[in-house]
PDB file of N, CA, C and O in Angstrom:
ATOM      1  N   MET A   1     154.259  83.827 148.569  1.00  0.00           N
ATOM      2  CA  MET A   1     155.453  83.991 147.458  1.00  0.00           C
ATOM      3  C   MET A   1     156.214  82.459 147.296  1.00  0.00           C
ATOM      4  O   MET A   1     157.219  82.044 147.874  1.00  0.00           O
ATOM      5  N   PRO A   2     155.438  81.861 146.397  1.00  0.00           N
ATOM      6  CA  PRO A   2     156.165  80.471 145.936  1.00  0.00           C
ATOM      7  C   PRO A   2     157.631  80.413 145.301  1.00  0.00           C
ATOM      8  O   PRO A   2     157.971  81.084 144.326  1.00  0.00           O
ATOM      9  N   VAL A   3     158.442  79.527 145.983  1.00  0.00           N
ATOM     10  CA  VAL A   3     160.018  79.411 145.769  1.00  0.00           C
ATOM     11  C   VAL A   3     159.656  78.044 144.836  1.00  0.00           C
ATOM     12  O   VAL A   3     159.252  76.963 145.264  1.00  0.00           O
ATOM     13  N   VAL A   4     159.894  78.379 143.592  1.00  0.00           N
ATOM     14  CA  VAL A   4     160.010  77.232 142.373  1.00  0.00           C
ATOM     15  C   VAL A   4     160.969  76.671 142.141  1.00  0.00           C
ATOM     16  O   VAL A   4     160.840  75.792 141.289  1.00  0.00           O
ATOM     17  N   LEU A   5     162.293  76.852 142.704  1.00  0.00           N
ATOM     18  CA  LEU A   5     163.546  76.280 142.286  1.00  0.00           C
ATOM     19  C   LEU A   5     164.592  76.917 143.360  1.00  0.00           C
ATOM     20  O   LEU A   5     164.518  78.111 143.651  1.00  0.00           O
ATOM     21  N   ARG A   6     165.535  76.089 143.912  1.00  0.00           N
ATOM     22  CA  ARG A   6     166.513  76.721 144.525  1.00  0.00           C
ATOM     23  C   ARG A   6     167.768  75.891 143.894  1.00  0.00           C
ATOM     24  O   ARG A   6     167.846  74.670 143.762  1.00  0.00           O
ATOM     25  N   VAL A   7     168.686  76.837 143.557  1.00  0.00           N
ATOM     26  CA  VAL A   7     170.121  76.458 142.917  1.00  0.00           C
ATOM     27  C   VAL A   7     171.220  77.043 143.500  1.00  0.00           C
ATOM     28  O   VAL A   7     171.006  78.193 143.883  1.00  0.00           O
ATOM     29  N   GLU A   8     172.182  76.675 143.665  1.00  0.00           N
ATOM     30  CA  GLU A   8     173.353  77.318 144.201  1.00  0.00           C
ATOM     31  C   GLU A   8     173.366  78.541 145.154  1.00  0.00           C
ATOM     32  O   GLU A   8     174.193  79.453 145.160  1.00  0.00           O
ATOM     33  N   GLY A   9     172.316  78.385 145.937  1.00  0.00           N
ATOM     34  CA  GLY A   9     172.169  79.254 146.949  1.00  0.00           C
ATOM     35  C   GLY A   9     171.202  80.519 146.342  1.00  0.00           C
ATOM     36  O   GLY A   9     170.922  81.473 147.067  1.00  0.00           O
ATOM     37  N   PHE A  10     170.816  80.446 145.210  1.00  0.00           N
ATOM     38  CA  PHE A  10     169.766  81.245 144.548  1.00  0.00           C
ATOM     39  C   PHE A  10     168.323  80.597 144.764  1.00  0.00           C
ATOM     40  O   PHE A  10     168.071  79.401 144.617  1.00  0.00           O
ATOM     41  N   GLN A  11     167.451  81.558 145.124  1.00  0.00           N
ATOM     42  CA  GLN A  11     166.020  81.271 145.139  1.00  0.00           C
ATOM     43  C   GLN A  11     165.093  81.743 144.096  1.00  0.00           C
ATOM     44  O   GLN A  11     164.773  82.931 144.110  1.00  0.00           O
ATOM     45  N   PHE A  12     164.653  81.006 143.252  1.00  0.00           N
ATOM     46  CA  PHE A  12     163.751  81.456 142.250  1.00  0.00           C
ATOM     47  C   PHE A  12     162.063  81.541 142.777  1.00  0.00           C
ATOM     48  O   PHE A  12     161.440  80.583 143.233  1.00  0.00           O
ATOM     49  N   LEU A  13     161.532  82.911 142.586  1.00  0.00           N
ATOM     50  CA  LEU A  13     160.305  82.632 143.155  1.00  0.00           C
ATOM     51  C   LEU A  13     159.477  83.736 142.368  1.00  0.00           C
ATOM     52  O   LEU A  13     160.001  84.644 141.723  1.00  0.00           O
ATOM     53  N   PHE A  14     158.112  83.532 142.509  1.00  0.00           N
ATOM     54  CA  PHE A  14     157.437  84.976 142.362  1.00  0.00           C
ATOM     55  C   PHE A  14     156.345  85.295 143.457  1.00  0.00           C
ATOM     56  O   PHE A  14     156.103  84.497 144.363  1.00  0.00           O
ATOM     57  N   TYR A  15     155.720  86.466 143.325  1.00  0.00           N
ATOM     58  CA  TYR A  15     154.790  86.851 144.601  1.00  0.00           C
ATOM     59  C   TYR A  15     153.514  86.740 143.939  1.00  0.00           C
ATOM     60  O   TYR A  15     153.262  87.153 142.807  1.00  0.00           O
ATOM     61  N   SER A  16     152.563  86.027 144.895  1.00  0.00           N
ATOM     62  CA  SER A  16     151.320  85.903 144.621  1.00  0.00           C
ATOM     63  C   SER A  16     150.544  86.988 144.054  1.00  0.00           C
ATOM     64  O   SER A  16     149.680  86.766 143.205  1.00  0.00           O
ATOM     65  N   ASN A  17     150.827  88.229 144.507  1.00  0.00           N
ATOM     66  CA  ASN A  17     149.991  89.186 143.902  1.00  0.00           C
ATOM     67  C   ASN A  17     151.044  90.107 142.935  1.00  0.00           C
ATOM     68  O   ASN A  17     151.850  90.960 143.308  1.00  0.00           O
ATOM     69  N   GLU A  18     150.792  89.702 141.765  1.00  0.00           N
ATOM     70  CA  GLU A  18     151.656  90.088 140.869  1.00  0.00           C
ATOM     71  C   GLU A  18     151.172  91.428 139.883  1.00  0.00           C
ATOM     72  O   GLU A  18     151.571  91.594 138.731  1.00  0.00           O
ATOM     73  N   GLY A  19     150.320  92.243 140.537  1.00  0.00           N
ATOM     74  CA  GLY A  19     149.800  93.504 139.657  1.00  0.00           C
ATOM     75  C   GLY A  19     148.438  93.383 139.272  1.00  0.00           C
ATOM     76  O   GLY A  19     148.062  92.242 139.004  1.00  0.00           O
ATOM     77  N   ASP A  20     147.732  94.181 139.198  1.00  0.00           N
ATOM     78  CA  ASP A  20     146.629  94.173 138.243  1.00  0.00           C
ATOM     79  C   ASP A  20     146.496  95.576 137.160  1.00  0.00           C
ATOM     80  O   ASP A  20     146.326  96.766 137.426  1.00  0.00           O
ATOM     81  N   PRO A  21     146.632  94.961 136.030  1.00  0.00           N
ATOM     82  CA  PRO A  21     146.562  93.649 135.446  1.00  0.00           C
ATOM     83  C   PRO A  21     148.030  93.111 135.618  1.00  0.00           C
ATOM     84  O   PRO A  21     149.029  93.825 135.700  1.00  0.00           O
ATOM     85  N   ARG A  22     147.997  91.653 135.661  1.00  0.00           N
ATOM     86  CA  ARG A  22     149.294  90.973 135.979  1.00  0.00           C
ATOM     87  C   ARG A  22     150.076  91.202 135.073  1.00  0.00           C
ATOM     88  O   ARG A  22     149.707  91.281 133.901  1.00  0.00           O
ATOM     89  N   GLU A  23     151.643  91.391 135.566  1.00  0.00           N
ATOM     90  CA  GLU A  23     152.622  91.682 134.549  1.00  0.00           C
ATOM     91  C   GLU A  23     152.853  90.270 133.868  1.00  0.00           C
ATOM     92  O   GLU A  23     152.401  89.233 134.353  1.00  0.00           O
ATOM     93  N   PRO A  24     153.634  90.323 132.642  1.00  0.00           N
ATOM     94  CA  PRO A  24     153.916  89.102 131.977  1.00  0.00           C
ATOM     95  C   PRO A  24     154.828  88.110 132.766  1.00  0.00           C
ATOM     96  O   PRO A  24     155.413  88.447 133.796  1.00  0.00           O
ATOM     97  N   ALA A  25     154.897  87.081 132.311  1.00  0.00           N
ATOM     98  CA  ALA A  25     156.138  86.188 133.082  1.00  0.00           C
ATOM     99  C   ALA A  25     157.166  86.780 133.089  1.00  0.00           C
ATOM    100  O   ALA A  25     157.771  87.438 132.243  1.00  0.00           O
ATOM    101  N   HIS A  26     157.460  86.339 134.771  1.00  0.00           N
ATOM    102  CA  HIS A  26     158.722  86.605 135.139  1.00  0.00           C
ATOM    103  C   HIS A  26     159.200  86.081 136.362  1.00  0.00           C
ATOM    104  O   HIS A  26     158.367  85.446 137.011  1.00  0.00           O
ATOM    105  N   ILE A  27     160.134  86.170 136.753  1.00  0.00           N
ATOM    106  CA  ILE A  27     160.857  85.422 137.918  1.00  0.00           C
ATOM    107  C   ILE A  27     161.828  86.515 138.855  1.00  0.00           C
ATOM    108  O   ILE A  27     162.633  87.316 138.382  1.00  0.00           O
ATOM    109  N   HIS A  28     161.556  86.338 140.125  1.00  0.00           N
ATOM    110  CA  HIS A  28     162.397  86.929 141.161  1.00  0.00           C
ATOM    111  C   HIS A  28     163.425  86.133 141.262  1.00  0.00           C
ATOM    112  O   HIS A  28     163.169  84.944 141.072  1.00  0.00           O
ATOM    113  N   VAL A  29     164.759  86.471 141.557  1.00  0.00           N
ATOM    114  CA  VAL A  29     165.909  85.869 142.050  1.00  0.00           C
ATOM    115  C   VAL A  29     166.428  86.599 143.054  1.00  0.00           C
ATOM    116  O   VAL A  29     166.890  87.738 142.978  1.00  0.00           O
ATOM    117  N   ARG A  30     166.296  85.607 144.395  1.00  0.00           N
ATOM    118  CA  ARG A  30     167.081  86.196 145.729  1.00  0.00           C
ATOM    119  C   ARG A  30     168.506  85.542 145.895  1.00  0.00           C
ATOM    120  O   ARG A  30     168.696  84.432 145.399  1.00  0.00           O
ATOM    121  N   VAL A  31     169.521  86.196 146.579  1.00  0.00           N
ATOM    122  CA  VAL A  31     170.573  85.879 146.909  1.00  0.00           C
ATOM    123  C   VAL A  31     170.740  86.767 148.220  1.00  0.00           C
ATOM    124  O   VAL A  31     171.097  87.944 148.266  1.00  0.00           O
ATOM    125  N   ASP A  32     170.404  85.940 149.257  1.00  0.00           N
ATOM    126  CA  ASP A  32     170.662  86.526 150.503  1.00  0.00           C
ATOM    127  C   ASP A  32     169.463  87.731 150.612  1.00  0.00           C
ATOM    128  O   ASP A  32     168.318  87.385 150.321  1.00  0.00           O
ATOM    129  N   ARG A  33     169.692  89.048 150.999  1.00  0.00           N
ATOM    130  CA  ARG A  33     168.735  89.989 150.779  1.00  0.00           C
ATOM    131  C   ARG A  33     168.584  90.571 149.426  1.00  0.00           C
ATOM    132  O   ARG A  33     167.596  91.255 149.159  1.00  0.00           O
ATOM    133  N   ASP A  34     169.735  90.280 148.354  1.00  0.00           N
ATOM    134  CA  ASP A  34     169.610  90.958 147.332  1.00  0.00           C
ATOM    135  C   ASP A  34     168.622  90.275 146.204  1.00  0.00           C
ATOM    136  O   ASP A  34     168.279  89.101 146.349  1.00  0.00           O
ATOM    137  N   GLU A  35     168.326  90.789 145.453  1.00  0.00           N
ATOM    138  CA  GLU A  35     167.164  90.404 144.478  1.00  0.00           C
ATOM    139  C   GLU A  35     167.275  91.147 143.049  1.00  0.00           C
ATOM    140  O   GLU A  35     167.607  92.320 142.881  1.00  0.00           O
ATOM    141  N   ALA A  36     166.934  90.236 142.086  1.00  0.00           N
ATOM    142  CA  ALA A  36     166.843  90.718 140.636  1.00  0.00           C
ATOM    143  C   ALA A  36     165.734  90.334 139.942  1.00  0.00           C
ATOM    144  O   ALA A  36     165.263  89.286 140.385  1.00  0.00           O
ATOM    145  N   LYS A  37     165.133  90.806 138.997  1.00  0.00           N
ATOM    146  CA  LYS A  37     163.778  90.432 138.375  1.00  0.00           C
ATOM    147  C   LYS A  37     164.324  90.240 137.036  1.00  0.00           C
ATOM    148  O   LYS A  37     165.098  91.047 136.521  1.00  0.00           O
ATOM    149  N   PHE A  38     163.827  88.926 136.345  1.00  0.00           N
ATOM    150  CA  PHE A  38     163.886  88.550 134.896  1.00  0.00           C
ATOM    151  C   PHE A  38     162.627  88.245 134.294  1.00  0.00           C
ATOM    152  O   PHE A  38     161.934  87.287 134.635  1.00  0.00           O
ATOM    153  N   TRP A  39     162.285  89.198 133.250  1.00  0.00           N
ATOM    154  CA  TRP A  39     161.494  88.691 132.412  1.00  0.00           C
ATOM    155  C   TRP A  39     161.662  87.331 131.649  1.00  0.00           C
ATOM    156  O   TRP A  39     162.688  87.281 130.971  1.00  0.00           O
ATOM    157  N   ILE A  40     160.940  86.326 131.626  1.00  0.00           N
ATOM    158  CA  ILE A  40     161.016  85.002 131.030  1.00  0.00           C
ATOM    159  C   ILE A  40     160.564  84.545 129.897  1.00  0.00           C
ATOM    160  O   ILE A  40     160.874  83.478 129.365  1.00  0.00           O
ATOM    161  N   SER A  41     159.671  85.516 129.433  1.00  0.00           N
ATOM    162  CA  SER A  41     159.167  85.086 127.928  1.00  0.00           C
ATOM    163  C   SER A  41     159.123  86.504 127.090  1.00  0.00           C
ATOM    164  O   SER A  41     158.922  87.517 127.761  1.00  0.00           O
ATOM    165  N   PRO A  42     159.258  86.610 125.997  1.00  0.00           N
ATOM    166  CA  PRO A  42     159.712  85.401 125.189  1.00  0.00           C
ATOM    167  C   PRO A  42     161.112  85.238 125.288  1.00  0.00           C
ATOM    168  O   PRO A  42     161.561  84.139 124.964  1.00  0.00           O
ATOM    169  N   ASP A  43     162.070  86.324 125.762  1.00  0.00           N
ATOM    170  CA  ASP A  43     163.237  86.159 126.017  1.00  0.00           C
ATOM    171  C   ASP A  43     163.737  86.322 127.229  1.00  0.00           C
ATOM    172  O   ASP A  43     163.013  87.119 127.825  1.00  0.00           O
ATOM    173  N   VAL A  44     164.725  85.920 127.975  1.00  0.00           N
ATOM    174  CA  VAL A  44     165.215  86.065 129.121  1.00  0.00           C
ATOM    175  C   VAL A  44     166.099  87.262 129.303  1.00  0.00           C
ATOM    176  O   VAL A  44     167.296  87.177 129.028  1.00  0.00           O
ATOM    177  N   ARG A  45     165.459  88.606 129.848  1.00  0.00           N
ATOM    178  CA  ARG A  45     166.164  89.779 130.108  1.00  0.00           C
ATOM    179  C   ARG A  45     165.980  90.519 131.602  1.00  0.00           C
ATOM    180  O   ARG A  45     164.882  90.541 132.159  1.00  0.00           O
ATOM    181  N   VAL A  46     166.890  90.976 132.046  1.00  0.00           N
ATOM    182  CA  VAL A  46     167.079  91.577 133.358  1.00  0.00           C
ATOM    183  C   VAL A  46     165.672  92.965 133.310  1.00  0.00           C
ATOM    184  O   VAL A  46     165.642  93.906 132.517  1.00  0.00           O
ATOM    185  N   ALA A  47     164.667  92.667 134.399  1.00  0.00           N
ATOM    186  CA  ALA A  47     163.953  93.629 134.612  1.00  0.00           C
ATOM    187  C   ALA A  47     164.447  94.727 135.421  1.00  0.00           C
ATOM    188  O   ALA A  47     164.494  95.883 135.001  1.00  0.00           O
ATOM    189  N   TYR A  48     164.871  94.312 136.758  1.00  0.00           N
ATOM    190  CA  TYR A  48     165.847  95.369 137.577  1.00  0.00           C
ATOM    191  C   TYR A  48     166.724  94.190 138.549  1.00  0.00           C
ATOM    192  O   TYR A  48     166.628  92.967 138.649  1.00  0.00           O
ATOM    193  N   ASN A  49     167.485  95.070 139.099  1.00  0.00           N
ATOM    194  CA  ASN A  49     168.417  94.582 139.662  1.00  0.00           C
ATOM    195  C   ASN A  49     168.780  95.328 141.043  1.00  0.00           C
ATOM    196  O   ASN A  49     169.311  96.435 140.963  1.00  0.00           O
ATOM    197  N   ARG A  50     168.525  94.791 142.251  1.00  0.00           N
ATOM    198  CA  ARG A  50     168.641  95.446 143.800  1.00  0.00           C
ATOM    199  C   ARG A  50     169.613  94.775 144.319  1.00  0.00           C
ATOM    200  O   ARG A  50     169.340  93.911 145.152  1.00  0.00           O
ATOM    201  N   GLY A  51     171.054  95.038 143.921  1.00  0.00           N
ATOM    202  CA  GLY A  51     172.348  94.682 145.139  1.00  0.00           C
ATOM    203  C   GLY A  51     173.108  93.368 144.524  1.00  0.00           C
ATOM    204  O   GLY A  51     174.176  93.034 145.037  1.00  0.00           O
ATOM    205  N   LEU A  52     172.599  92.663 143.492  1.00  0.00           N
ATOM    206  CA  LEU A  52     173.390  91.506 143.174  1.00  0.00           C
ATOM    207  C   LEU A  52     174.601  92.403 141.895  1.00  0.00           C
ATOM    208  O   LEU A  52     174.419  93.079 140.882  1.00  0.00           O
ATOM    209  N   ASN A  53     175.759  91.945 142.628  1.00  0.00           N
ATOM    210  CA  ASN A  53     177.094  91.988 141.956  1.00  0.00           C
ATOM    211  C   ASN A  53     177.039  91.832 140.348  1.00  0.00           C
ATOM    212  O   ASN A  53     176.021  91.308 139.898  1.00  0.00           O
ATOM    213  N   GLY A  54     177.856  92.165 139.614  1.00  0.00           N
ATOM    214  CA  GLY A  54     177.856  91.803 138.060  1.00  0.00           C
ATOM    215  C   GLY A  54     177.917  90.318 138.044  1.00  0.00           C
ATOM    216  O   GLY A  54     176.996  89.700 137.508  1.00  0.00           O
ATOM    217  N   ARG A  55     178.952  89.666 138.603  1.00  0.00           N
ATOM    218  CA  ARG A  55     179.120  88.470 138.325  1.00  0.00           C
ATOM    219  C   ARG A  55     177.984  87.573 138.985  1.00  0.00           C
ATOM    220  O   ARG A  55     177.695  86.733 138.134  1.00  0.00           O
ATOM    221  N   THR A  56     177.433  87.435 139.801  1.00  0.00           N
ATOM    222  CA  THR A  56     176.129  87.017 140.673  1.00  0.00           C
ATOM    223  C   THR A  56     174.828  87.228 139.466  1.00  0.00           C
ATOM    224  O   THR A  56     174.045  86.346 139.114  1.00  0.00           O
ATOM    225  N   LEU A  57     174.860  88.406 139.056  1.00  0.00           N
ATOM    226  CA  LEU A  57     173.445  88.757 138.231  1.00  0.00           C
ATOM    227  C   LEU A  57     173.682  87.943 136.837  1.00  0.00           C
ATOM    228  O   LEU A  57     172.754  87.501 136.159  1.00  0.00           O
ATOM    229  N   ASN A  58     175.053  87.813 136.512  1.00  0.00           N
ATOM    230  CA  ASN A  58     175.224  87.207 135.218  1.00  0.00           C
ATOM    231  C   ASN A  58     174.999  85.532 135.550  1.00  0.00           C
ATOM    232  O   ASN A  58     174.490  84.813 134.690  1.00  0.00           O
ATOM    233  N   ARG A  59     175.381  85.047 136.731  1.00  0.00           N
ATOM    234  CA  ARG A  59     175.100  83.922 136.906  1.00  0.00           C
ATOM    235  C   ARG A  59     173.674  83.393 137.118  1.00  0.00           C
ATOM    236  O   ARG A  59     173.192  82.331 136.725  1.00  0.00           O
ATOM    237  N   ALA A  60     173.089  84.418 137.856  1.00  0.00           N
ATOM    238  CA  ALA A  60     171.445  84.169 137.928  1.00  0.00           C
ATOM    239  C   ALA A  60     170.873  84.403 136.298  1.00  0.00           C
ATOM    240  O   ALA A  60     169.916  83.738 135.902  1.00  0.00           O
ATOM    241  N   ARG A  61     171.318  85.058 135.718  1.00  0.00           N
ATOM    242  CA  ARG A  61     170.752  85.044 134.203  1.00  0.00           C
ATOM    243  C   ARG A  61     171.082  83.812 133.485  1.00  0.00           C
ATOM    244  O   ARG A  61     170.261  83.346 132.695  1.00  0.00           O
ATOM    245  N   GLN A  62     172.217  83.241 133.689  1.00  0.00           N
ATOM    246  CA  GLN A  62     172.321  81.794 133.231  1.00  0.00           C
ATOM    247  C   GLN A  62     171.510  80.711 133.608  1.00  0.00           C
ATOM    248  O   GLN A  62     171.038  79.878 132.834  1.00  0.00           O
ATOM    249  N   LEU A  63     171.342  80.761 135.007  1.00  0.00           N
ATOM    250  CA  LEU A  63     170.295  79.691 135.719  1.00  0.00           C
ATOM    251  C   LEU A  63     168.981  79.826 135.049  1.00  0.00           C
ATOM    252  O   LEU A  63     168.546  78.818 134.492  1.00  0.00           O
ATOM    253  N   VAL A  64     168.270  80.934 135.017  1.00  0.00           N
ATOM    254  CA  VAL A  64     166.982  81.357 134.493  1.00  0.00           C
ATOM    255  C   VAL A  64     167.020  80.987 132.915  1.00  0.00           C
ATOM    256  O   VAL A  64     165.958  80.631 132.404  1.00  0.00           O
ATOM    257  N   GLU A  65     168.059  81.047 132.209  1.00  0.00           N
ATOM    258  CA  GLU A  65     168.035  80.671 130.765  1.00  0.00           C
ATOM    259  C   GLU A  65     168.070  79.006 130.814  1.00  0.00           C
ATOM    260  O   GLU A  65     167.600  78.265 129.950  1.00  0.00           O
ATOM    261  N   GLU A  66     168.699  78.629 131.959  1.00  0.00           N
ATOM    262  CA  GLU A  66     168.986  76.834 131.837  1.00  0.00           C
ATOM    263  C   GLU A  66     167.497  76.556 132.070  1.00  0.00           C
ATOM    264  O   GLU A  66     166.925  75.830 131.258  1.00  0.00           O
ATOM    265  N   HIS A  67     166.808  77.073 133.118  1.00  0.00           N
ATOM    266  CA  HIS A  67     165.443  76.623 133.831  1.00  0.00           C
ATOM    267  C   HIS A  67     164.497  77.505 133.104  1.00  0.00           C
ATOM    268  O   HIS A  67     163.451  77.652 133.736  1.00  0.00           O
ATOM    269  N   GLN A  68     164.537  78.114 132.016  1.00  0.00           N
ATOM    270  CA  GLN A  68     163.641  79.065 131.444  1.00  0.00           C
ATOM    271  C   GLN A  68     162.077  78.084 131.399  1.00  0.00           C
ATOM    272  O   GLN A  68     160.981  78.475 131.801  1.00  0.00           O
ATOM    273  N   ALA A  69     162.334  77.019 130.913  1.00  0.00           N
ATOM    274  CA  ALA A  69     160.868  76.417 130.499  1.00  0.00           C
ATOM    275  C   ALA A  69     160.253  75.904 131.927  1.00  0.00           C
ATOM    276  O   ALA A  69     159.024  75.934 131.992  1.00  0.00           O
ATOM    277  N   LEU A  70     160.935  75.457 133.032  1.00  0.00           N
ATOM    278  CA  LEU A  70     160.623  74.947 134.066  1.00  0.00           C
ATOM    279  C   LEU A  70     159.799  76.278 134.686  1.00  0.00           C
ATOM    280  O   LEU A  70     158.619  76.186 135.025  1.00  0.00           O
ATOM    281  N   LEU A  71     160.441  77.316 134.773  1.00  0.00           N
ATOM    282  CA  LEU A  71     160.063  78.529 135.526  1.00  0.00           C
ATOM    283  C   LEU A  71     158.698  79.273 134.651  1.00  0.00           C
ATOM    284  O   LEU A  71     157.873  79.965 135.248  1.00  0.00           O
ATOM    285  N   GLU A  72     158.626  79.013 133.222  1.00  0.00           N
ATOM    286  CA  GLU A  72     157.409  79.485 132.641  1.00  0.00           C
ATOM    287  C   GLU A  72     156.368  78.507 133.058  1.00  0.00           C
ATOM    288  O   GLU A  72     155.383  79.066 133.541  1.00  0.00           O
ATOM    289  N   ARG A  73     156.302  77.268 133.015  1.00  0.00           N
ATOM    290  CA  ARG A  73     155.675  76.483 133.488  1.00  0.00           C
ATOM    291  C   ARG A  73     154.869  76.616 134.615  1.00  0.00           C
ATOM    292  O   ARG A  73     153.647  76.542 134.750  1.00  0.00           O
ATOM    293  N   ALA A  74     155.904  76.854 135.511  1.00  0.00           N
ATOM    294  CA  ALA A  74     155.621  77.014 137.279  1.00  0.00           C
ATOM    295  C   ALA A  74     154.610  78.355 137.248  1.00  0.00           C
ATOM    296  O   ALA A  74     153.645  78.359 138.012  1.00  0.00           O
ATOM    297  N   TRP A  75     154.812  79.327 136.484  1.00  0.00           N
ATOM    298  CA  TRP A  75     154.340  80.567 136.543  1.00  0.00           C
ATOM    299  C   TRP A  75     152.810  80.139 135.880  1.00  0.00           C
ATOM    300  O   TRP A  75     151.781  80.470 136.469  1.00  0.00           O
ATOM    301  N   ASN A  76     152.778  79.475 134.768  1.00  0.00           N
ATOM    302  CA  ASN A  76     151.661  79.524 134.051  1.00  0.00           C
ATOM    303  C   ASN A  76     150.542  78.720 134.916  1.00  0.00           C
ATOM    304  O   ASN A  76     149.366  79.075 134.995  1.00  0.00           O
ATOM    305  N   ASP A  77     151.230  77.322 135.695  1.00  0.00           N
ATOM    306  CA  ASP A  77     150.291  76.543 136.164  1.00  0.00           C
ATOM    307  C   ASP A  77     149.861  77.682 137.530  1.00  0.00           C
ATOM    308  O   ASP A  77     148.684  77.521 137.853  1.00  0.00           O
ATOM    309  N   TYR A  78     150.354  78.421 138.095  1.00  0.00           N
ATOM    310  CA  TYR A  78     149.816  79.330 139.378  1.00  0.00           C
ATOM    311  C   TYR A  78     149.234  80.178 138.884  1.00  0.00           C
ATOM    312  O   TYR A  78     148.057  79.944 139.157  1.00  0.00           O
ATOM    313  N   PHE A  79     149.285  80.987 138.350  1.00  0.00           N
ATOM    314  CA  PHE A  79     148.611  82.096 137.798  1.00  0.00           C
ATOM    315  C   PHE A  79     147.462  81.760 136.859  1.00  0.00           C
ATOM    316  O   PHE A  79     146.678  82.696 136.705  1.00  0.00           O
ATOM    317  N   SER A  80     147.089  80.292 135.989  1.00  0.00           N
ATOM    318  CA  SER A  80     146.109  79.976 135.476  1.00  0.00           C
ATOM    319  C   SER A  80     144.766  79.783 136.263  1.00  0.00           C
ATOM    320  O   SER A  80     143.744  79.444 135.666  1.00  0.00           O
TER     321      SER A  80
END
């Protein structure tokens, strides 16, 4: 599970086995043991949330939006 980015205690990662057929580009965001998944293309949106409170989830979404290009590039580089 490659960690693509670490910011403010958030880890942005994806899993090496992302399904067959592979799901569209997305990123998992972890804070401690809690995790949310965001679709990153074409628009950032929450796929699921497991344990992040509203404030933390909102900040995670902001960070995904700020780093969307980098996260999508990392996804494409890894899975190409």
